[in-house]
C-alpha positions in Angstrom: 11.2 13.4 27.4 9.3 11.2 29.8 6.5 8.8 29.1 4.1 11.3 30.7 5.2 14.2 28.5 2.1 15.8 26.7 4.0 15.9 23.4 4.8 12.2 23.8 1.1 11.3 24.4 0.0 13.6 21.6 2.4 12.0 19.2 1.3 8.5 20.1 -2.4 9.5 19.6 -1.5 10.9 16.1 0.5 7.8 15.2 -2.3 5.4 16.3 -5.0 7.3 14.5 -2.9 7.3 11.3 -2.1 3.6 11.8 -5.8 2.7 12.0 -6.7 4.9 9.0 -3.9 3.3 6.9 -5.0 -0.2 8.0 -8.5 0.5 6.6 -7.3 2.3 3.5 -4.5 0.0 2.4 -5.0 -3.3 4.3 -8.6 -3.5 3.3 -9.5 -0.8 0.6 -6.4 -1.7 -1.5 -5.3 -5.2 -0.6 -8.2 -7.2 0.8 -8.9 -8.2 -2.8 -5.7 -10.3 -2.9 -6.6 -12.9 -0.3 -10.3 -12.9 -1.4 -9.4 -13.5 -5.1 -8.9 -17.3 -4.7 -12.4 -17.5 -3.1 -13.9 -15.4 -5.8 -12.3 -17.7 -8.4 -14.0 -20.7 -6.7 -17.3 -19.0 -6.1 -17.7 -17.1 -9.3 -15.3 -18.7 -11.8 -13.1 -15.7 -12.1 -10.0 -16.3 -14.3 -6.6 -14.8 -13.6 -7.3 -12.4 -16.4 -10.5 -11.3 -14.7 -8.6 -10.8 -11.5 -6.1 -8.7 -13.3 -8.9 -6.4 -14.6 -10.4 -6.0 -11.2 -7.0 -5.3 -9.7 -6.3 -2.7 -12.4 -9.7 -1.0 -11.8 -8.6 -0.5 -8.2 -5.2 0.9 -9.3 -6.9 3.2 -11.9 -9.0 4.6 -9.0 -5.8 4.9 -7.0 -4.3 6.9 -9.8 -7.4 9.2 -10.1 -7.3 9.7 -6.3 -3.6 10.6 -6.3 -4.0 13.1 -9.1 -7.1 14.7 -7.6 -5.5 14.9 -4.1 -3.2 17.7 -5.3 -5.6 19.3 -7.7 -8.6 19.8 -5.4 -8.5 22.4 -2.5 -10.0 20.0 -0.1 -9.6 20.0 3.7 -7.5 17.0 5.0 -10.1 16.1 7.5 -12.8 16.0 4.9 -10.7 13.9 2.5 -9.7 11.4 5.2 -13.2 10.9 6.5 -14.8 10.7 3.1 -12.1 8.2 2.0 -12.7 6.0 5.0 -16.5 6.0 4.5 -16.2 5.2 0.8 -13.8 2.3 1.5 -16.1 0.8 4.1 -19.2 1.1 1.9 -17.5 -0.1 -1.3 -16.0 -3.1 0.5 -19.4 -4.0 1.9 -20.9 -3.5 -1.5 -18.7 -6.2 -3.0 -20.8 -8.8 -1.1 -24.2 -7.5 -2.2 -24.4 -8.5 -5.8 -22.6 -10.9 -8.1 -21.8 -8.7 -11.1 -18.4 -8.1 -12.8 -19.2 -4.6 -13.9 -20.4 -3.6 -10.5 -17.2 -5.1 -9.0 -15.2 -3.0 -11.4 -17.0 0.2 -10.3 -16.6 -0.6 -6.6 -12.9 -1.5 -6.8 -12.4 1.8 -8.7 -14.1 3.8 -5.9 -12.1 2.0 -3.3 -8.9 2.9 -5.1 -9.8 6.6 -5.3 -10.6 6.6 -1.6 -7.5 4.7 -0.6 -5.2 7.2 -2.4 -6.9 10.1 -0.6 -6.4 8.5 2.8 -2.8 7.6 2.2 -1.8 11.0 0.9 -3.7 13.1 3.4 -3.0 10.9 6.4 0.7 10.8 5.5 0.9 14.6 5.2 -1.2 15.1 8.3 0.7 12.6 10.5 4.3 13.5 9.4 3.6 17.3 9.8 2.2 16.8 13.3 4.9 14.3 14.4 7.6 16.6 13.2 6.1 19.5 15.2 6.0 17.3 18.3 9.6 16.1 17.7 8.2 12.5 17.4 9.0 11.5 13.8 10.5 8.3 15.2 6.8 7.2 15.5 6.6 7.1 11.7 7.1 3.3 11.9 3.9 3.0 14.0 2.0 5.1 11.3 3.1 2.9 8.4 2.8 -0.3 10.4 -0.9 0.3 9.8 -0.6 -1.0 6.2 0.8 -4.3 7.4 -1.6 -4.5 10.3 -4.5 -4.1 7.9 -3.1 -6.8 5.7 -2.8 -9.2 8.7 -6.3 -8.5 9.7 -7.7 -9.0 6.2 -5.6 -12.1 5.6 -6.5 -13.7 8.9 -10.2 -13.0 8.4 -10.0 -14.6 4.9 -8.0 -17.5 6.3 -10.8 -18.2 8.9 -13.5 -17.9 6.2 -11.7 -20.3 4.0 -11.1 -22.8 6.8 -14.8 -22.7 7.5 -15.6 -23.2 3.8 -17.3 -19.8 3.7 -17.9 -17.7 0.6 -16.1 -14.6 -0.7 -19.3 -12.6 0.0 -19.0 -13.4 3.7 -15.4 -12.3 3.7 -16.3 -9.0 2.0 -19.1 -8.4 4.5 -16.9 -9.0 7.5 -14.2 -6.6 6.2 -16.7 -4.0 5.1 -18.4 -3.9 8.6 -15.0 -3.9 10.2 -13.9 -0.9 8.1 -16.9 1.1 8.9 -16.5 0.4 12.6 -12.9 1.4 12.6 -13.7 4.6 10.7 -16.3 5.5 13.3 -13.8 5.1 16.1 -11.1 7.3 14.6 -13.5 9.8 13.0 -12.9 12.6 15.6 -9.1 12.2 15.5 -8.3 14.2 12.4 -9.5 17.7 13.4 -10.6 20.3 10.8 -7.3 21.1 9.0 -6.9 23.6 6.3 -7.0 23.4 2.5 -3.8 24.0 0.6 -4.3 26.3 -2.4 -3.4 25.0 -5.8 -1.1 28.0 -6.4 0.9 27.2 -3.3 1.2 23.5 -4.3 2.3 24.3 -7.9 4.9 26.8 -6.5 6.4 24.1 -4.3 6.2 21.6 -7.2 8.2 24.0 -9.4 10.9 24.2 -6.8 10.9 20.4 -6.4 11.5 19.9 -10.2 14.9 21.6 -9.8 15.8 19.3 -6.9 15.1 15.5 -6.9 11.5 15.4 -8.0 11.6 13.2 -11.0 14.1 10.7 -9.6 11.8 10.0 -6.6 8.7 9.9 -8.8 10.1 7.4 -11.4 11.7 5.1 -8.8 8.5 5.0 -6.8 6.6 4.2 -10.0 9.0 1.3 -10.7 8.4 0.1 -7.1 4.6 0.1 -7.8 5.1 -2.1 -10.9 7.6 -4.4 -9.2 5.8 -5.3 -6.1 2.2 -5.5 -7.4 2.7 -8.7 -9.3 3.4 -10.8 -6.2 1.3 -8.4 -4.2 -1.8 -9.2 -6.2 -1.2 -12.8 -7.3 0.8 -14.4 -4.4 -2.2 -16.3 -2.9 -3.2 -17.4 -6.4 0.3 -18.7 -7.0 0.2 -20.5 -3.6 -3.1 -22.1 -4.4 -1.6 -23.6 -7.6 0.9 -25.5 -5.5 -1.1 -26.2 -2.3 -4.7 -27.3 -2.6 -5.5 -26.9 1.1 -6.8 -23.3 1.7 -5.7 -23.4 5.3 -2.1 -23.8 4.1 -2.0 -21.5 1.1 -4.1 -18.9 2.9 -1.1 -18.3 5.3 0.8 -16.5 2.5 -1.0 -13.2 2.9 -0.9 -13.0 6.8 2.8 -13.7 6.6 3.1 -10.9 4.0 1.4 -8.5 6.4 3.2 -9.6 9.5 6.6 -9.0 7.7 5.3 -5.5 6.8 4.5 -4.6 10.4 7.8 -5.8 11.7 9.9 -4.2 9.0 8.3 -0.8 9.3 9.0 -0.7 13.1 12.6 -1.7 12.5 13.2 0.8 9.7 12.1 3.6 11.9 15.0 2.8 14.2 17.7 2.9 11.5 17.9 6.7 11.4 21.3 7.1 13.2 23.0 4.7 10.7 21.2 4.8 7.3 19.7 7.4 5.1 16.2 7.3 3.8 17.5 6.5 0.3 19.9 3.8 1.5 17.0 2.0 3.2 14.9 2.5 0.0 17.7 1.1 -2.2 18.3 -2.0 -0.1 14.6 -2.6 0.0 14.3 -2.6 -3.8 17.1 -5.1 -4.0 15.6 -7.4 -1.4 12.2 -7.1 -3.0 13.7 -8.0 -6.4 15.2 -11.1 -4.9 11.9 -12.0 -3.3 10.0 -11.6 -6.5 12.1 -14.3 -8.3 12.5 -16.7 -5.4 9.5 -18.8 -6.5 11.2 -19.5 -9.8 14.4 -20.8 -8.1 12.6 -22.5 -5.2 9.3 -23.9 -6.5 6.5 -24.8 -4.0 5.1 -23.3 -0.8 8.6 -22.6 0.7 9.5 -20.3 -2.2 6.2 -18.5 -2.0 6.5 -18.0 1.7 10.1 -16.6 1.3 8.7 -14.3 -1.4 6.0 -13.2 1.0 8.6 -12.3 3.6 10.9 -10.5 1.2 8.2 -8.5 -0.5 6.0 -8.0 2.6 9.1 -7.0 4.6 10.0 -4.2 2.1 7.0 -2.9 0.4 5.7 -0.8 3.3 9.2 0.2 4.3 9.6 1.7 0.8 6.4 3.7 1.4 7.6 4.8 4.8 11.1 6.0 3.8 9.9 7.1 0.4 7.3 9.5 1.8 9.7 10.7 4.5 12.2 11.4 1.8 9.5 13.3 0.0 9.0 15.4 3.1 12.8 15.9 3.5 13.1 17.1 -0.1 9.9 19.0 -0.4 9.4 20.6 3.0 6.1 22.5 3.0 5.3 21.1 -0.5 5.4 17.5 0.6 1.8 16.9 -0.2 2.5 17.7 -3.9 5.4 15.4 -4.2 3.7 12.6 -2.2 0.7 12.9 -4.6 3.0 12.8 -7.7 4.9 9.7 -6.3 1.6 8.0 -5.5 0.4 8.7 -9.0 3.5 7.1 -10.5 3.0 4.2 -8.1 -0.6 3.8 -9.2 0.4 3.9 -12.9 3.0 1.1 -12.2 0.3 -0.9 -10.5 -2.1 -0.5 -13.4 0.5 -1.8 -15.9 1.6 -4.7 -13.6 -1.6 -6.8 -13.5 -2.3 -6.1 -17.2 1.2 -7.4 -18.0 0.5 -10.4 -15.8 -2.8 -11.1 -17.6 -1.1 -10.9 -21.0 2.0 -12.9 -20.1 0.0 -15.6 -18.4 -2.1 -16.0 -21.5 1.0 -16.0 -23.7 3.3 -18.2 -21.7 0.9 -20.1 -19.4 2.8 -19.0 -16.2 4.0 -16.2 -14.0 7.7 -16.5 -14.8 8.0 -13.8 -17.4 6.2 -11.3 -15.3 8.3 -12.0 -12.2 11.5 -11.6 -14.1 10.4 -8.3 -15.6 9.4 -7.0 -12.1 12.7 -8.0 -10.6 14.7 -6.2 -13.4 12.8 -3.0 -12.9 13.3 -3.0 -9.2 17.1 -3.6 -9.6 17.5 -0.8 -12.1 15.6 1.6 -10.0 17.7 0.7 -7.0 20.8 1.8 -8.9 19.1 5.1 -9.8 18.4 5.8 -6.2 22.1 5.7 -5.4 22.3 9.2 -7.0 21.2 12.4 -5.5 20.8 13.8 -1.9 19.1 12.1 0.9 17.8 12.6 4.4 17.9 10.2 7.4 15.6 7.2 7.9 14.0 8.9 10.8 14.3 12.3 12.4 
């Protein structure tokens, strides 16, 4: 296949459209709150507990979105476009009014929309790349998550260095999200709606295969990563007062995510999906507890590399594994895995809020997250598996 092959060009267009959509949905709709949280603490006096509730509102919305994605007979194009629009508007809305209840509502809506975009874009992109013989471009698709994190983190770093407010950061990211959505709007075509009966039929077949193992392990991943994923910049701020220094934790996190997804997509000839997933859980577990063994900014940056370098890889190979196991019913399994992931994320910040109040620090929460990741890695060693790329 040459560089001028029509399938090659078509595959690249699909991958880049999906990359941009995931950058908006995950990098901004889901994770922009993380680097903005320290600024909101300074501007509005938010506590760690308040941050946990806002994070959990987003994750509750993510759970609702994941559950509804398989229940509603909605066209993929409609779901993706509606999700992108809601993310842009809800992000922009965070800057319009200082009110905790409004923030809870907006973060919930952003979570619903982010789940829709992740599930429908994943199914849309993987199906088309497989048809074109270009599944190797899956790394480009999921690099969108890290790319969005880098963009959001860098924007927040610039705002912090200029002593700007959290409202300014939300405005910049909201406008950027809407602009990106407008550019990729025509890319997704019309698509067709899967019937609920067909999805339930596929789900029943999956239950007899490896359905629950994937769902539970993906849920453990959601719990395990979300503690550093939400509170890493806050932890950095506690040891480094200069925002220009502690603000680097999140862009490093995102850059590691971009590099690792592109690398993982090339491991197909040597490692299975599940082998990459297992190793990623173990690396993430080590990264979660690094700040306890190596206090200070160095430990936090190592944690950012370990967690950032694995959390999108797990999404990438996990959802490809779902497609390998589920076939035509991949959307149902992806939605179930995403639901478990969202449930883990809801419990994670709430556990942090409780443990921080009870112990005065993050240590207990980090240890608990690392243990769950290690146990789920052992569980992944069982069962069949596909290749890391096809």
